[in-house]
C-alpha positions as CSV (number, residue, x, y, z in Angstrom):
1,N,4.3,8.5,-15.0
2,P,4.1,11.3,-17.5
3,A,7.8,12.1,-17.3
4,M,8.6,8.7,-18.6
5,N,5.7,8.7,-21.0
6,I,4.0,5.8,-19.2
7,N,0.2,6.0,-19.1
8,Q,-2.7,3.6,-18.8
9,D,-2.8,2.7,-22.5
10,F,0.9,1.9,-22.4
11,L,0.5,-0.4,-19.4
12,L,-2.5,-2.2,-20.8
13,E,-0.7,-2.8,-24.1
14,R,2.2,-4.4,-22.2
15,V,0.1,-6.5,-19.9
16,L,-2.0,-7.8,-22.8
17,R,1.2,-9.3,-24.3
18,K,1.6,-11.5,-21.2
19,H,-1.8,-13.1,-21.5
20,P,-2.9,-12.6,-17.9
21,D,-5.8,-14.4,-16.3
22,V,-7.1,-11.2,-14.8
23,I,-6.3,-7.5,-15.4
24,G,-6.8,-5.2,-12.4
25,V,-7.3,-1.6,-13.4
26,G,-7.3,0.9,-10.5
27,E,-10.1,3.3,-10.2
28,M,-11.4,4.5,-13.6
29,R,-11.1,8.3,-13.5
30,S,-10.2,9.4,-17.1
31,A,-11.3,8.9,-20.6
32,A,-8.2,6.9,-21.5
33,E,-8.7,4.5,-18.6
34,S,-12.4,4.1,-19.4
35,L,-11.9,3.1,-23.1
36,S,-8.6,1.3,-22.9
37,A,-9.8,-0.9,-20.0
38,A,-13.0,-1.7,-21.9
39,E,-11.1,-2.5,-25.1
40,S,-8.9,-4.9,-23.1
41,S,-11.9,-6.7,-21.8
42,R,-13.4,-6.9,-25.3
43,T,-10.3,-9.0,-26.3
44,G,-11.4,-11.8,-24.1
45,H,-9.5,-10.9,-21.0
46,T,-11.1,-10.6,-17.6
47,V,-10.8,-6.9,-16.4
48,C,-11.8,-5.8,-12.9
49,T,-11.9,-2.1,-12.1
50,T,-13.7,0.4,-9.9
51,I,-15.5,3.6,-10.7
52,H,-17.7,6.0,-8.7
53,S,-21.4,6.1,-9.7
54,N,-24.8,6.7,-8.2
55,S,-26.3,3.3,-8.9
56,C,-25.6,-0.1,-10.5
57,N,-27.2,0.6,-13.9
58,S,-25.9,4.2,-14.0
59,T,-22.3,2.8,-13.9
60,Y,-22.5,2.1,-17.6
61,R,-23.5,5.7,-18.4
62,R,-20.7,6.9,-16.1
63,M,-18.1,4.9,-18.0
64,M,-19.5,6.1,-21.3
65,T,-19.4,9.8,-20.3
66,L,-15.8,9.4,-19.1
67,A,-14.8,8.0,-22.5
68,K,-16.8,10.7,-24.2
69,R,-14.5,13.4,-22.7
70,K,-11.7,12.3,-25.1
71,Y,-13.3,10.2,-27.8
72,N,-15.8,11.7,-30.2
73,M,-17.9,8.6,-30.6
74,D,-21.7,8.2,-30.6
75,D,-23.2,7.6,-27.2
76,S,-24.9,4.3,-28.3
77,V,-21.6,2.9,-29.7
78,L,-19.8,3.7,-26.4
79,M,-22.6,2.3,-24.3
80,Q,-22.6,-0.9,-26.4
81,I,-18.8,-1.2,-25.9
82,M,-19.2,-0.8,-22.1
83,V,-22.0,-3.3,-21.9
84,E,-20.0,-5.8,-23.9
85,A,-16.8,-5.2,-21.9
86,Y,-18.4,-5.3,-18.5
87,P,-21.3,-7.8,-18.5
88,V,-21.5,-7.8,-14.7
89,V,-21.5,-4.7,-12.5
90,V,-21.3,-4.8,-8.7
91,F,-22.5,-1.6,-6.9
92,T,-21.4,-1.0,-3.3
93,K,-22.5,1.8,-1.0
94,Q,-21.7,3.2,2.4
95,L,-24.9,3.1,4.5
96,E,-26.1,5.3,7.3
97,D,-24.2,3.2,9.9
98,R,-21.0,3.6,7.9
99,S,-21.0,-0.1,6.9
100,R,-20.4,-0.8,3.2
101,K,-22.7,-3.3,1.5
102,I,-23.0,-4.7,-2.0
103,M,-26.3,-3.1,-2.9
104,E,-26.9,-4.7,-6.3
105,I,-25.3,-6.9,-8.9
106,I,-26.6,-6.6,-12.5
107,E,-25.9,-8.2,-15.8
108,G,-25.9,-5.7,-18.6
109,E,-27.2,-7.4,-21.7
110,D,-27.5,-4.7,-24.4
111,Y,-28.1,-1.1,-25.2
112,Q,-30.9,-0.4,-27.7
113,D,-32.8,2.7,-28.6
114,G,-31.2,4.8,-25.9
115,K,-32.0,2.3,-23.1
116,L,-29.8,-0.1,-21.1
117,I,-31.2,-3.6,-21.1
118,Y,-30.1,-5.4,-18.0
119,R,-31.2,-7.9,-15.4
120,S,-30.8,-7.5,-11.7
121,L,-29.2,-10.5,-10.1
122,Y,-28.9,-9.7,-6.4
123,K,-30.0,-6.8,-4.2
124,Y,-29.4,-5.7,-0.7
125,E,-32.7,-4.8,0.9
126,V,-32.7,-2.4,3.8
127,V,-35.4,-3.4,6.2
128,D,-34.9,-0.8,8.9
129,N,-32.5,1.8,10.4
130,V,-32.4,1.2,14.1
131,T,-31.1,3.7,16.6
132,L,-29.1,1.9,19.4
133,E,-29.0,3.1,23.0
134,S,-25.6,4.6,22.3
135,G,-27.2,6.8,19.7
136,E,-25.5,5.0,16.8
137,T,-27.6,3.9,13.8
138,R,-27.6,0.2,12.7
139,V,-28.8,-0.7,9.3
140,V,-30.8,-3.9,9.2
141,G,-31.1,-5.7,5.9
142,H,-30.3,-8.8,3.8
143,H,-29.2,-9.8,0.4
144,R,-31.7,-11.4,-1.9
145,K,-31.3,-13.2,-5.3
146,V,-33.7,-11.5,-7.7
147,G,-32.7,-13.0,-11.1
148,S,-30.4,-15.3,-12.9
149,I,-27.7,-14.7,-15.5
150,S,-28.6,-15.0,-19.2
151,D,-27.8,-18.0,-21.3
152,G,-25.5,-15.7,-23.3
153,L,-23.4,-14.9,-20.2
154,K,-23.4,-18.6,-19.2
155,K,-22.0,-19.4,-22.6
156,R,-19.4,-16.6,-22.3
157,L,-18.3,-17.9,-18.9
158,L,-18.0,-21.5,-20.1
159,D,-16.2,-20.4,-23.3
160,N,-13.7,-18.5,-21.1
161,G,-12.9,-21.4,-18.8
162,I,-15.3,-21.5,-15.9
163,S,-16.3,-25.1,-15.1
164,H,-19.9,-26.4,-15.1
165,K,-19.5,-27.0,-11.3
166,E,-18.4,-23.4,-10.6
167,L,-21.2,-22.1,-12.8
168,E,-23.8,-24.2,-11.1
169,E,-22.6,-23.0,-7.7
170,F,-23.0,-19.4,-8.9
171,T,-26.4,-19.9,-10.6
172,G,-27.8,-22.5,-8.2
173,K,-29.0,-24.4,-11.3
174,E,-27.7,-27.3,-13.3
175,V,-26.0,-26.1,-16.4
176,D,-26.5,-27.9,-19.8
C-alpha cells in the first residue's frame, strides 16, 4: 500500500522478526520483490514464491533480470544470490489440453563463468498428444525421476530441520 508506505521490503522486515517457519511471497514481479525475497531466504528462512519464466533453469535468470532493474549489481553476483536463495525450482506449464503439469524440478548448485550449474531432479515427459472423438486434445505423459539432490542440499535440509526419515522419503535413499 503506497499510501501507507507499506511495500514488500517493509513486510519482509516485519515478518522476519517473527521467525516464521515458511514465508510465502506472492508472485515476483518487481526488482524489490526479487531481491528482498532472496535476501530473506539467504537468512535461513524457507521462502516460497512464484514467477513467470520460460523454463526451469531460465527462472534464475528471470529473477536476476528483475533484480537488475533496480539494483546495479554484477550479473554473476545476482545469479549467485538467486541460486543460493532458491536451491530448488519447480516449473509448471499449461499444456495443449489446458492441464497444468509440473514439467521439471531442478536443484541449482552454483553459477560459474556465466553458466548455471544445476541438476535436473524430475521431468514430465510428454509421450503423445491424442485427439479425442470430441475433438479435444489429451496430453499423455508421465513424471520421471532423472537425478538426485546433492550432498550439499541434503546437509542444508538436515541443518534446517528436516528429519532423516523425511529426507529418505524424498530421495528414495538411506541418508547417512
